[in-house]
Structure formats: C-alpha cells, structure tokens
C-alpha positions in Angstrom: 110.0 84.6 71.5 112.4 87.2 69.2 113.3 90.3 71.3 112.1 92.2 68.8 108.6 90.6 68.4 108.2 91.5 72.0 108.8 95.0 72.0 109.3 97.0 74.8 110.6 95.3 78.3 109.7 96.3 81.4 110.7 94.7 84.8 108.6 95.8 88.2 110.2 95.6 91.4 108.4 95.4 94.8 109.7 96.9 97.8 109.0 98.1 101.0 112.3 99.7 103.8 114.7 97.2 102.7 117.2 99.0 101.1 119.9 96.6 101.6 118.2 93.7 99.8 117.0 96.2 97.2 120.4 97.5 96.5 121.6 93.8 95.8 118.4 93.2 93.6 119.0 96.2 91.5 122.9 95.5 90.9 122.2 92.0 89.9 119.6 93.6 87.3 122.3 95.9 86.1 124.4 92.2 85.4 121.7 90.5 83.4 122.6 89.3 79.9 119.7 90.9 78.6 118.8 94.7 79.8 115.3 95.7 80.3 114.2 98.9 78.6 112.8 100.4 82.1 113.0 99.3 85.6 109.7 100.3 87.7 110.2 100.2 91.5 107.1 99.6 92.9 107.3 101.3 96.7 104.7 100.6 99.1 105.5 103.6 101.4 109.0 103.2 102.3 111.0 106.0 104.4 113.2 108.6 102.5 115.9 106.1 102.7 114.9 103.9 99.9 114.3 107.1 97.6 117.9 108.1 98.7 119.1 104.8 97.3 116.8 104.6 94.5 118.4 108.3 93.2 121.9 107.1 93.7 121.6 104.0 91.7 119.6 106.0 88.8 122.7 107.4 88.2 124.8 104.0 87.5 122.1 102.2 85.9 122.1 101.2 82.3 118.5 101.3 81.9 116.0 104.1 83.3 114.9 103.5 86.8 111.3 104.8 87.9 110.3 105.1 91.3 106.5 104.8 91.7 105.7 105.5 95.8 102.2 105.5 97.7 101.6 106.4 101.3 102.2 103.5 103.8 98.8 102.1 104.7 99.4 98.5 105.3 100.6 96.1 102.8 99.1 96.8 99.5 101.5 95.1 97.1 98.3 94.2 94.7 97.5 98.0 94.2 101.2 98.6 94.2 101.8 96.4 91.1 98.9 97.6 89.4 99.9 101.1 89.9 103.2 100.0 88.1 102.0 98.1 85.5 99.8 101.3 84.5 103.2 103.5 84.6 105.0 101.4 82.8 105.6 101.5 78.7 106.6 97.7 78.2 104.5 95.4 75.9 106.3 93.1 78.1 106.5 92.7 82.0 108.5 90.7 84.4 107.7 90.8 88.2 110.2 90.7 90.6 110.7 91.6 94.5 113.0 93.5 96.1 114.1 91.0 98.4 115.7 88.8 95.9 118.4 88.9 93.4 119.0 87.4 90.0 120.4 84.8 88.1 122.3 86.7 85.2 120.3 85.0 82.5 117.0 85.6 84.2 115.5 88.0 81.5 116.7 86.0 78.6 115.0 82.9 80.1 111.8 84.5 80.2 111.9 86.0 77.1 112.5 82.7 75.4 109.6 81.3 76.8 107.3 84.5 76.2 104.3 84.5 74.2 100.9 86.1 74.1 98.4 84.0 75.9 101.3 82.7 77.9 102.5 84.0 81.8 105.7 82.4 82.7 106.8 81.2 86.4 110.1 81.3 87.2 111.8 79.5 90.6 113.5 80.6 93.6 116.2 79.3 95.9 115.6 80.3 99.9 118.7 81.8 101.4 119.2 81.3 105.1 120.1 84.2 107.7 123.6 84.3 107.7 124.5 83.8 104.0 121.7 86.7 103.5 123.6 88.9 106.2 126.8 88.3 104.2 125.6 89.3 100.6 123.6 92.2 102.1 126.5 93.6 104.0 128.9 93.1 101.0 126.2 95.2 99.1 127.4 93.0 96.1 126.0 90.1 93.9 127.6 86.6 94.3 127.0 83.4 92.3 124.9 81.0 94.3 125.3 77.0 93.5 123.3 74.0 94.8 126.2 73.6 96.9 126.5 76.8 98.3 126.7 76.6 101.9 123.9 78.7 103.6 120.9 78.0 101.6 117.7 77.6 103.6 115.7 75.3 101.1 115.0 74.5 97.9 119.0 74.1 96.8 118.0 72.1 93.1 116.4 75.2 92.0 120.0 76.9 92.0 120.7 74.5 89.1 120.7 76.5 85.4 120.1 74.2 82.5 118.9 75.9 79.4 118.4 72.6 77.5 116.4 70.9 80.3 114.4 74.0 80.8 113.4 74.3 77.2 111.7 70.7 77.6 110.3 71.2 80.6 108.8 74.5 80.5 105.7 73.5 78.5 105.1 70.2 80.1 106.2 70.8 84.0 103.4 71.0 86.6 101.1 71.8 83.4 98.0 71.5 85.8 98.7 73.4 88.4 97.8 77.2 88.4 100.5 78.3 90.6 101.9 82.0 89.9 105.0 83.4 92.1 104.5 87.2 92.3 108.3 87.4 93.2 109.1 86.0 89.8 106.7 85.8 86.7 106.1 87.7 83.5 103.4 88.2 80.9 102.4 90.2 78.0 100.5 93.8 79.2 97.5 92.7 77.1 96.7 89.4 78.9 97.3 91.1 82.3 95.0 94.2 81.2 92.4 91.4 79.7 91.9 90.0 83.6 92.0 93.7 85.2 95.2 92.7 86.6 95.6 92.0 90.4 92.5 92.0 92.7 93.2 94.8 95.1 91.0 93.3 97.6 94.3 91.6 98.8 95.7 93.4 101.8 98.1 91.6 103.8 100.7 88.9 102.7 99.5 86.2 100.4 97.1 84.8 97.6 96.9 87.8 95.4 99.7 86.2 92.8 97.8 82.9 92.7 94.8 84.6 92.6 96.0 86.3 89.5 97.5 82.9 87.9 94.0 81.1 88.2 92.2 84.1 86.3 95.0 84.1 83.6 94.4 80.3 83.2 90.6 80.9 83.2 90.9 83.6 80.4 92.6 81.2 78.5 96.4 81.9 78.9 98.7 78.9 79.2 101.4 78.8 82.0 105.2 77.7 81.3 107.2 76.7 84.1 110.7 77.7 84.6 112.4 75.1 86.1 116.3 75.2 85.9 116.0 78.4 84.5 114.8 81.8 85.2 116.2 81.9 88.8 115.8 84.3 91.7 117.6 83.7 95.2 115.6 85.2 97.9 117.0 87.0 101.0 115.9 85.8 104.3 113.9 87.8 106.3 111.3 87.3 109.3 107.7 86.8 108.4 105.9 89.9 108.6 102.6 91.5 107.4 100.7 88.2 107.9 97.5 89.5 108.9 94.3 88.8 106.5 95.9 85.7 105.4 93.1 83.8 106.3 90.7 86.1 104.7 92.4 86.3 101.4 92.7 82.7 101.0 89.3 82.1 101.4 88.4 84.9 99.1 90.7 83.4 96.5 88.9 80.0 97.2 85.6 81.5 96.4 86.6 83.2 93.1 88.1 79.9 91.6 84.9 77.9 92.5 83.5 80.8 89.9 86.1 80.5 87.4 86.2 84.4 87.9 88.3 85.9 84.7 88.4 89.8 85.2 88.3 91.1 89.1 86.2 94.1 89.9 88.6 96.0 91.7 91.8 96.2 89.2 94.2 98.2 87.3 91.4 99.6 85.2 91.2 102.7 87.4 95.1 103.6 86.6 95.0 103.5 82.9 
C-alpha cells in the first residue's frame, strides 16, 4: 500500500526490565529503510534504568519516542498494548517486542502488504544464548543470515526474498489464524473494531492469537510475511508462564463462540 495512503505509522515496542535487548531493538529501528512517524514504548512496570535508557535514546532518535509506563502488577502485556494503541497517533500500527531486533526492511515489508481489513504477521529467527549475549554486550545491531552461527531455531526465517514474499503473502497458511504479537501490524480502525486486546489475559500466552482470531471473525484477512518482515529474537529464560493453561482454555472458549469484540478491551482508554 502506498505510504501516503497509509497515513501516520506508529511502532509499538513492548518491554519489561531488559535494557540490553531494548537498546539493540531501538537501534535497529533507527536503521530502517522506512522510518515510522513515532515509536511508543509500552513498559509493563520496569525500573528507572529503563526510563534512563529511553531518555538517552530519545535524544538520538530520528523520530519521536514516547514512553508509556504502568505499575508492575504482574505480566499485563495485553493491557499495556491497549494503552499504547490508545496513546498512539498513527493510522497504521506495527507491534514488536523489546527483546527482538529488526531486519532493516521490516517496516517496508509490513507496509507493502498493508491494507484496510488486513492484518500482517511477520516471522522470527530465534537466537541462542551465546549469540544473544554477544549482541547485547556489544549494544549494536549485526546482520543475521541463514548460516549465522548461534541461531537456536528457525534459521530459514532469516532468508529475505521480496519477490517470493510477495507471492506467498496472500497464500501461505491461509487457513491458520496465527498472530504473533512480537511482529504484526494492522490498521488502527480494525483493531478498535474488535476492541483490541482482551485484558482477561494476564501472564504469558494466547492474547495475540486471540486477537488474530477475532480480527478474522470480524472479516479481516491475514497476510503472512514469509521470507520478509523478519525479527531476530534475543534469547531469554522462560518466565511469567503462570496462567498459561487458563489463558489457553479461555481462548478456546471464545474461539468456539466465534467472538469478534471482547468486553474488557481498548475502549476504556480512548
């Protein structure tokens, strides 16, 4: 879709007490071939160290960086993402996590497939512990290729091939309702139509898949960025896994009902 037709672009970055990864993530945003109009950092209750890092990077950034923070009361990612969308001024929203860094063409890849009534899902390459420590220690972005030593899983997702991505986007996994909160995008109006993220979800898991299912139930279509729209996930230990089973059961119940609009969503912040 033409950039002019899209209007303002907002990137939302979710974070919690991981300054080393957040710095690499933001630096990769600085290097995008297409820059956003603003970046909203959704902070799920980090300490002052994160605020200090953001303040320093705000001075260097080629776009406004807005820090949205709420008190640490557990893993409340769905709530924070809703608050960030409400705070944003963009017509088009790209969501990533603060523990990934981006291929230089990630934003361009998302915008190429963007459209009203469409949500776009990207992919990720999972980096291992040693490679992650090396990157975070340097504080710098580095190229990752399919043959890079230290990839933990999904090395094939490091392949960037625009012509193949264009062919696959409307065809690949068409019948799967997958969404990936660390790498997805949508029009603000489509997000608001389904009332955004369901804030029932606390703890890890299912809030992004639920959003994708409700977007599809509302009539939206999915575009899957295979071989484009790449993020590189920085290794970490699994944490905050409480409520995983409860979240999954709730999501399945809503899926059976073909729910479109959640009751506890973004509307309270608008």
